[in-house]
C-alpha positions as CSV (number, residue, x, y, z in Angstrom):
1,X,15.9,-41.4,34.6
2,X,18.6,-42.0,31.6
3,X,21.2,-40.3,30.1
4,X,19.2,-40.0,26.9
5,X,16.6,-38.3,28.9
6,X,19.1,-36.5,30.7
7,X,19.9,-34.9,27.8
8,X,16.2,-34.1,26.0
9,X,16.2,-31.8,28.9
10,X,20.0,-30.1,28.4
11,X,17.9,-29.3,24.9
12,X,15.4,-27.8,26.2
13,X,17.2,-25.5,28.0
14,X,20.0,-24.9,25.2
15,X,17.3,-22.5,23.1
16,X,17.0,-20.7,26.4
17,X,21.2,-20.0,26.3
18,X,21.4,-18.5,23.3
19,X,18.0,-16.2,24.0
20,X,20.0,-15.1,26.6
21,X,22.9,-14.8,24.5
22,X,20.9,-13.0,22.1
23,X,18.9,-9.9,24.5
24,X,21.8,-9.3,26.3
25,X,22.8,-5.6,27.0
26,X,18.6,-4.9,26.6
27,X,17.6,-2.6,28.3
28,X,14.7,-3.0,30.2
29,X,12.4,-1.1,27.8
30,X,13.3,-2.9,25.4
31,X,11.2,-5.9,27.1
32,X,7.6,-4.4,26.0
33,X,8.6,-5.9,22.3
34,X,12.2,-8.6,22.3
35,X,11.0,-9.6,19.1
36,X,10.8,-6.6,17.7
37,X,13.8,-5.7,19.6
38,X,15.3,-8.5,17.6
39,X,14.4,-8.1,14.7
40,X,16.8,-4.8,15.0
41,X,20.0,-6.9,16.6
42,X,22.6,-7.4,14.3
43,X,26.4,-9.4,14.5
44,X,26.9,-11.8,16.9
45,X,23.7,-11.0,19.2
46,X,22.0,-12.0,15.4
47,X,23.1,-15.1,15.0
48,X,22.3,-16.0,18.5
49,X,19.2,-15.3,18.3
50,X,18.6,-17.7,14.5
51,X,20.6,-20.3,16.4
52,X,18.3,-20.0,19.4
53,X,14.9,-20.3,16.6
54,X,16.7,-22.5,14.8
55,X,17.2,-24.7,17.7
56,X,13.6,-24.6,18.5
57,X,12.4,-25.5,15.3
58,X,15.0,-29.2,15.8
59,X,13.8,-30.4,19.3
60,X,10.6,-32.0,18.8
61,X,12.2,-34.1,16.4
62,X,14.8,-35.2,19.0
63,X,11.9,-35.6,21.8
64,X,10.7,-37.7,19.5
65,X,13.6,-39.9,18.1
66,X,14.5,-40.4,21.5
67,X,10.9,-41.5,22.7
68,X,10.9,-43.9,19.6
69,X,14.7,-45.8,20.8
70,X,13.4,-46.0,24.1
71,X,10.2,-47.6,23.2
72,X,11.6,-49.4,21.1
73,X,14.1,-50.7,23.4
74,X,17.1,-49.8,21.3
75,X,20.5,-50.8,23.5
76,X,20.5,-48.5,26.3
77,X,24.4,-47.5,25.8
78,X,24.1,-46.5,22.0
79,X,21.1,-44.2,22.9
80,X,22.4,-41.7,25.0
81,X,26.1,-42.0,23.2
82,X,23.8,-40.6,20.5
83,X,22.2,-38.6,22.4
84,X,25.3,-36.4,24.2
85,X,26.7,-36.2,20.8
86,X,23.9,-34.6,19.8
87,X,23.8,-32.4,22.4
88,X,27.6,-31.6,22.2
89,X,26.9,-31.2,18.0
90,X,24.0,-28.8,19.0
91,X,26.3,-25.7,21.3
92,X,28.8,-26.5,18.8
93,X,25.8,-25.1,16.5
94,X,25.6,-22.9,17.9
95,X,28.7,-21.2,18.7
96,X,29.2,-21.9,15.5
97,X,26.8,-19.9,13.9
98,X,27.7,-16.4,16.5
99,X,31.0,-17.0,15.3
100,X,30.1,-17.1,11.4
101,X,32.0,-19.8,10.6
102,X,28.9,-21.5,8.5
103,X,30.7,-24.2,6.7
104,X,31.5,-25.7,10.3
105,X,27.7,-24.8,11.6
106,X,27.0,-26.5,8.3
107,X,28.0,-29.5,9.4
108,X,27.5,-30.0,13.2
109,X,23.5,-29.3,11.5
110,X,24.1,-32.7,9.6
111,X,25.8,-34.7,12.1
112,X,23.7,-33.4,14.6
113,X,20.4,-34.6,12.1
114,X,22.6,-37.2,11.3
115,X,21.7,-38.4,15.4
116,X,18.1,-38.2,14.6
117,X,18.1,-40.5,11.6
118,X,20.5,-43.3,13.3
119,X,17.3,-42.9,16.8
120,X,15.2,-43.9,14.1
121,X,16.8,-46.2,11.9
122,X,17.9,-48.5,15.2
123,X,14.7,-48.3,16.5
124,X,13.4,-49.6,13.1
125,X,15.8,-52.5,13.5
126,X,15.3,-53.7,17.2
């Protein structure tokens, strides 16, 4: 398996890390209606839930970009570097979101989206 494929696996797991941070300390009886519980959160835990949701929203685009780049035989070392950069940016995005650092969060979002675009452009150039 390539590093890029491992990055896909990490990105599939990452939203659930943010979700667990959001649910930290949730009383067991709230597990009957976890979405209601999450809707009532505030502060860092609320922002962790939002990071979870956004990470799930962008996941299909990342997976598609990795698969298209592989299918088009993009140079593996470049693809791996972009994918690792994407993962690092998305982890930073989540932590900046939880820390309420909106400018840094948005910068990470834009750069991570740039990684997805770069993979599609590189695939188109091969």
